[in-house]
KEROZA-271166 format. One record per atom (N, C-alpha, C): x, y, z; residue in one letter. Coordinates in steps of 0.001 Angstrom, whole numbers, plus 524288, in hexadecimal, padded with zeros to 5 digits. Layout:
residues N
XYZA...
//
This chain:
residues 175
8EBA56E7DA9BBB6M8EE4B6ECB39BCEEM8F19A6EE409B830M8F1456F3149B6BEN8F4456F53D9B268N8FA206F4C79B3A1N8FD386F3779AFB0K902D36F2B79B09DK9058B6F7BC9B253K9039F6FC399B0BDY906067012B9B264Y904A8702719B808Y8FFFA7011F9B9A2V8FE6F701DD9BF17V901AF6FE3A9C287V902406F9499C0BFR905696F58E9C3B4R90B076F7749C42ER90D306F9899BFF7A9128D6FB8F9C018A912F4700259C3DEA90F007037C9C3F1A90F09707F69C786A90E90706319CD35A90BE6701E69CE2AL90B726FFE19D387L9106B6FD359D556L9134B6FAEB9D1B7V9180F6F8159D31EV91C316FBBC9D55FV91C9E700679D33FM920C8703FB9D4F3M92071705509DAC5M91BF67070C9DCD8P91BD27081B9E27EP91C60703309E5D1P91AC26FEAD9E3B8I91B686F9CE9E69EI921346F8A09E744I924416F9499E316V929E56F8599E35AV92C6F6FC159E74CV92AE4700FC9E72CV92D0F704D29EAD7V92B967035C9F072V926AE701ED9F15EA924FE700779F6A2A927E46FBA19F895A928DF6F7EA9F514C92BB76F3349F699C9316F6F4509F7D8C9336F6F8BE9F602A938E06FA299F6FEA939A46FCE29FC39A9357E6FE2A9FEF4I935EC7011DA03D7I9396F6FE72A07DEI938D56F94CA08EBP93C666F6EDA0CC1P9422A6F76FA0B3AP943526F6CDA063BS948C36F752A047CS94AA76FCF3A0508S9472E7009FA03FEL948A37061FA04A9L949F27074CA0A5BL94708704F5A0DDEI94812705CBA1375I94D487035DA14F6I94E616FEA0A1312W9535A6FC15A1441W957FA6FF41A1231W9575570193A0DAAS95BBB70437A0B21S95B4070A2AA0B66S958E070C2CA0F82D957CC711C7A0FCED95CAC7152EA0FE0D9612C712ECA1104Q965E871613A1128Q96907715DBA0C13Q96731712EBA085CL969EF7129FA0358L96810716EF9FFB1L96ADA717959FB81N969C371BA59F7ACN963F571BAC9F629N960F471F949F7F0P95B4E71F869F6EEP959EB720199F123P95CEC723289EE3BA95BC3723D39E8A7A95C4171E9F9E5CFA9604C71BA59E6FCA9611A7169A9E46AA95CBE712CB9E5D8A95B28712D59EAC0R956FC70F469EC67R951DC710999E9ADR9506B715979E99EW94B6C717269E73CW94B79716759E14BW94FCF7177A9DED6I950287169D9D92BI94FCD710C59D7FBI9524D70D939DB16G951F0707E89DA65G94C5C705F99DB00G9499A707EE9DEEEI944257065F9DFB6I940C67084D9DB30I941C570D0E9D954A93ECB70F249D4EAA93FB470BE29D001A9448D70A599CF08I945BE707059CA7CI942D5701DA9CAF9I9430D6FF959CF95F940726FA939D065F93A8B6FB209CFC1F938506FF5A9D19EA932A97003E9D120A93119700D99CB66A93437703B49C863V932FE7047C9C2D7V933746FF569BFD8V937896FC599C0EBV938306F74D9BE47V933BC6F39E9BFC5V932436F3839C4B2S92DF26F0289C66ES928D46F1C29C3D4S927E76F6D99C353A9232B6F8C19C0BAA9233C6F7449BAF4A927CD6F7969B885W928406F61A9B2FEW926FB6F0489B254W9290C6ECFD9B5C6V927FE6E75E9B57EV922246E6599B63EV91FB46E9349B9D5A91A246E8609BAFCA9169D6E9D29B66AA918966ECE49B2B3R9154E6EE659AE42R916DC6EBAD9A931R91A956E8029A970T91C156E5229A4BET917AD6E1829A30AT917C16DFF999E23K913A96DC9B99C00K9138A6D75799EC9K918066D51B99FD1G918306D00A9A271G915BB6D02D9A7D6G917236D41D9AAE7F914E56D4A79B022F90F0F6D5C69AFB9F90DA36D92A9AC15D908236DA9B9AB58D904E56D5D89A9D1D906F76D2939A65AD9042E6CDDA9A4C8D903666CA319A96ED907866C9569AC71E907196C5F79B108E9032B6C82E9B4EAE903436CD4F9B5A0W8FFD76CFE89B966W8FA186CF249B7F2W8F8DE6CFB49B2F1H8F3686CF6E9B147H8F17D6C9E69B03FH8F4EB6C67B9AE93V8F33F6C1399AD13V8F3326BD859B1BDV8F7056BDE39B522H8F7996BA159B958H8F6376BC7E9BEA1H8F1B36BB069C096K8EFE86BD0B9C5A0K8F3AD6BB7A9C9FEK8F5CC6B6BF9C9BEN8F9676B4EA9CDC7N8FE386B8739CE17N900396BA1F9C99EF904B96BDA99C977F903586C2D59CC14F8FEE06C4F09CAB5R8FD1E6C9EE9CCDDR8FC876C9909D2D3R8FA3C6C55A9D4B7V8F9866C49F9DA58V8FECE6C4129DD0CV902536C1029DAC8A9077B6C0259DD2BA90AA06C5359DD74A90A9A6C8459D947V90D7D6CD3C9D945V90B2E6D1029DD46V905FD6D12F9DD8ET9036F6D4A19E152T904BA6D30A9E6E7T904936CE009E804I905F16CC1D9ED47I90BAB6CD3B9EE6FI90F236CC1B9EABAG914BA6CCE19EB93G9161C6D2899ECBAG914616D6129E95EY915966DB959EA3CY912A06DDCB9EEE7Y90DE66DBD29EFDBG90AFA6DD8E9F475G90DC56DC229F97EG90FB66D7519F9CEL912A36D5B99FE78L917D26D8A99FEEDL91A546D9AE9FA7CR91F3E6DCAA9FAA0R91E436E2279FCB4R919FB6E48C9FB09L9189D6E9B49FD19L917816E96FA02EEL914AA6E56BA048FL9135E6E4D8A0A15L918456E446A0D69L91BE46E0E1A0BCBV920A06E030A0EF3V924366E4F3A0E95V9239F6E81BA0A8FS926CA6ECD5A0A2CS925206F0EDA0E2BS920256F102A0F76V91E5A6F4DBA1351V91EB66F2C9A18DDV91F306EDADA197DV920206EB62A1E9FV926176EB01A1F21V9286A6EF30A2127F92E0D6EFE8A20B9F931766EB76A22BCF930706E90DA270BP934156E4DAA288AP9344C6E07CA2477P92FCF6DF10A2248I92FC06DAD3A1E65I932396DCABA1949I930856E12AA176AG932956E337A127EG9386E6E41DA12B4G93A3B6E60EA171CM93FD76E708A1796M942E36E1EAA17E6M940976DDFBA1A6FA9433D6D8E9A1ABDA943AF6D66FA1553A93FA26D710A121FI93FC56D4E4A0CD2I943D16D7BAA097DI9446C6DCCEA0A46D947E66DFFFA0707D94DA56DFD4A08A9D94EC46DE4CA0D73V954236DED2A0F67V957FE6DB33A0C9AV956A66D648A0BBBI95A536D2A3A093FI95B716D435A0391I957606D52FA004FP958936D7079FB07P95B9B6DC2D9FB08P95A9C6DF8B9FEE1G95D826E4749FF4CG963406E38DA0075G9644D6DFE3A03F5M969C36DEAAA0540M96C826DC27A0096M969BC6D8BB9FDD7I96C096D6339F93BI96D376DA449F50EI9698B6DDC69F416S96A616E1B69F004S96EA26E5929F182S96F106E6E29F682A9734A6EA5B9F834A978956E7B59F779A978DC6E2AD9F8A6G97DBF6DFCC9F7F4G97F3E6DF389F23CG97B7A6DE039EEE5I97C966DD4A9E954I97E066E26F9E6B9I97B876E6B29E866S97C936EBC29E5EDS981B56EE2C9E7CAS984316EBCB9EBABG989136EDEC9EDABG988316F2B89F10CG983906F3389F328L9823B6F7B39F66CL985126F72C9FB9BL989206FA379FC2EN98C3E6FA27A00F5N98C4C6FFA9A0325N989E470057A07AEI9897670599A09E2I98D1F7066AA0E7FI99079702A1A0F83S993FD70345A13F3S997FB70795A12C5S9990470AC2A16AFG99CEB70EDEA161DG99AB771419A1472G995D97145AA12BDH9938271967A115FH98DA471933A1244H98B2671D9FA11DDS9858A71E0DA12C8S9828671AE6A0EBAS97E6F71819A106EP97B4E7151EA0CACP978CD7189AA087DP9779A71D78A09CER9753972103A0600R979117224BA019CR97E1372189A02ABE9820A7229A9FEB5E982F371DE59FB2AE98023719A79FC2BA980C9714FC9F8E7A97FC97167A9F33AA982E07144B9EFD9A9828C7159F9EA4DA97D1F714659E823A97B68717A39E491F976477172F9E229F975A0711E79DF6BF97983710639DC5BG9793270B9A9D938G97846706B19DC6EG97B89705A49E062P97AA8700E99E37BP97560700DE9E652P973A27056A9E838V96E927059A9EAE9V96A2C704989E6FFV96A80706DE9E265L96697705F99DE59L9667F7003A9DCC7L96B116FDFA9DBDFF96B5D6F8789DA6EF969246F50D9DEC0F96A866F6359E3ABA9688C6F3229E816A9629A6F37E9E86CA960746F81C9E774T95ACD6F8D79E79AT958296F5A09E351T95A306F5E19DE9BL957F16F2EB9DA42L958856ED0C9DB12L95D056EB6F9DCF7F95E006E5DB9DDD9F95A6F6E3CC9E224F959D46E6D89E653Q9565F6E5299EA89Q950B56E4DB9E8A3Q94F0F6E8A49E586G949C86E86E9E352G949016E3919E004G94CFA6E2389DCFCA94C9F6DD7B9D9C2A94C476D89A9DD2FA94F826D8499E141L94F456D3C89E4CEL949F26D3559E76DL947EA6D7C09E942L942D76D7AF9EBE0L93E7A6D6229E822L93EE16D7E19E346H93AD86D6699DF7CH93B546D0B29DDD5H93FF96CEA99DDAAI9409C6C90F9DC9EI93DFF6C5F49E0FDI93EF96C7899E5DCM93C7C6C4F19EA4FM936896C5739E9FAM934B46CA1F9E8A8L92F166CB109E84AL92C9F6C7BA9E3FEL92F236C7759DF6BW92CE56C46A9DB22W92D396BE859DC1FW931076BCC99DF22L931116B7499E0C0L92C6B6B6369E456L92B626B9D79E7E7F926D36B95F9EB56F921C76B97A9E823F921706BD149E461I91CD26BD629E105I91C1B6B8449DE03I920636B5DF9DC5CG9200D6B0D29D9B2G91DB86AC9C9DD2DG91F416AC7F9E21AV91D116A8B59E5D0V917416A9D99E6A7V915F36AEDA9E756V910746B0569E7FFV90D546AEBC9E32FV90F876AF8E9DE86F90CE56AE099D9AEF90BAA6A8339D9AFF90F796A4FC9DB38L90E9D69F539DB4CL90A4969DDA9DF21L90A2E6A0649E3A3V9061A69F4D9E787V900C36A1079E578V900786A5C59E348V8FB846A7C59E134V8F98C6A4479DCC9V8FD066A2A69D95DR8FB7D69F429D507R8F97669A039D704R8FC25697C89DAF7A8FA6B692C49DD24A8F511693499DFB8A8F4406977C9E291V8EF33698609E522V8EAEC699159E10EV8EBF469C169DD05N8E80369CF39D8F9N8E6E0697FB9D5E4N8EAC9694C19D4ECR8E9DE68FC99D238R8E67B68C329D586R8E78E68C1D9DA99K8E47C688CE9DE19K8DED368AA89DE30K8DE0B68FC99DE3DR8D8C4691FD9DE23R8D5E7690989D91FR8D8B1690B59D4B5Q8D64168F829CFB2Q8D4AD689C89CF47Q8D77C686629D208M8D65E680CB9D1BEM8D1B867F4A9D525M8D03B682829D8F4Q8CBCB6814D9DC4DQ8C6C3682189D941Q8C32467E669D9BBP8BE3767F089D6EBP8BB0D683889D938P8B858686339D5D5H8B51168A8B9D76DH8AF656891D9D660H8ABEF68A769D9D5G8A663689839D8F8G8A4F9683CF9D9DDG8A115681E99D71DF89F6067C8D9D7B3F89E9F67A249D251F89ECF6750E9D23BA89E456724E9CD45A898846721E9CBB4A89780672DF9C6CEV89236672839C4BFV891D166D569C1DAV88E0E66A299C375I88D69665099C112I88895665499BD93I8897F6647B9B8AAM885466649A9B4D3M8841165EFE9B32AM87F0665DD09B265P87DD2658829B084P87FB2657E69AAE8P880DC6531F9A998A88292652049A446A87E2E653419A07FA87F63654DA99BC5A87B7F65679997EDA877C96520C99689A8799164D1E99695S87631648C599515S8721A647A399943S8732E6490699E28N86F81648039A262N86BBC64C8A9A33AN86CAB650D79A0C9A869706556C9A1B9A86425654C599F1BA86033656729A1BAL85AEF6564699F95L859D165B6D99CE2L8575265B3099869P855E966017995E4P851D7662E199934P85235667F999943I84E7E66B0399C5FI8496066B679995BI845596697999BDCS8400F669EE999BES83C5B66A0A99E61S8378666B4199D59E833DE66BB39A1B1E83316666799A46CE833A6662479A1B6G832FA65D2B9A413G8375065BD99A7DDG83C1A65DFB9A713N8407F65CE09AA82N840A4660509AF52N83D9F664619AF67L83DD8668079B3C8L83A48666579B83AL8371A662729B7B1R8337F660D19BBD4R8360965DC19BFE7R
//
C-alpha cells in the first residue's frame, strides 16, 4: 500500500475511533473537541507515512497484520457503543482530571477552549498508547504463530539413492 494512501486512510479511522469519546463529551466545547481530533488525525497520518513506519509496513508482514488487527478491532469496538464507550471512559476521566477541566458552576459548553483541547489530545494519546500496547501483544502472537508454521515441514521427503549405488542408464539396465 502506498504510504500516501495509508496516511489518507488513517485520518478517517482516527475520527471514527473518536466517536465514543465525542458522545461522552457532547456537552463540552465542540470546537475544541473537533480541533483536537483533527490535530490527532493529522499527526497520526504523518506518522503512518514516515520512512520508519513505511519500512516496517512493507518489510515485516507480522507488523502489518498486527496493526491491521489492532486498528480493525478498535474500529469495531468504536461502533459497538457500550464497549467503545467503556474503553474510552477511564482515559477520558484521567484526561479531564489532568487538564483541570472543571465544569462545576457553569455550563459545560462554556468550558474554556484550552482545557478541552488539551483533554482531547491527552485522551487521544492515552487511547493510542493502550492501542499500541495491544498491537504489540498481537504482534508477538502473530510472530509466534508464523514461526511455528515455518518450522512445520511442508510436503514430503525425497529420498535419492547415493551416487555410488546408482546404475548408469543403458538399455541393459532397463530390462
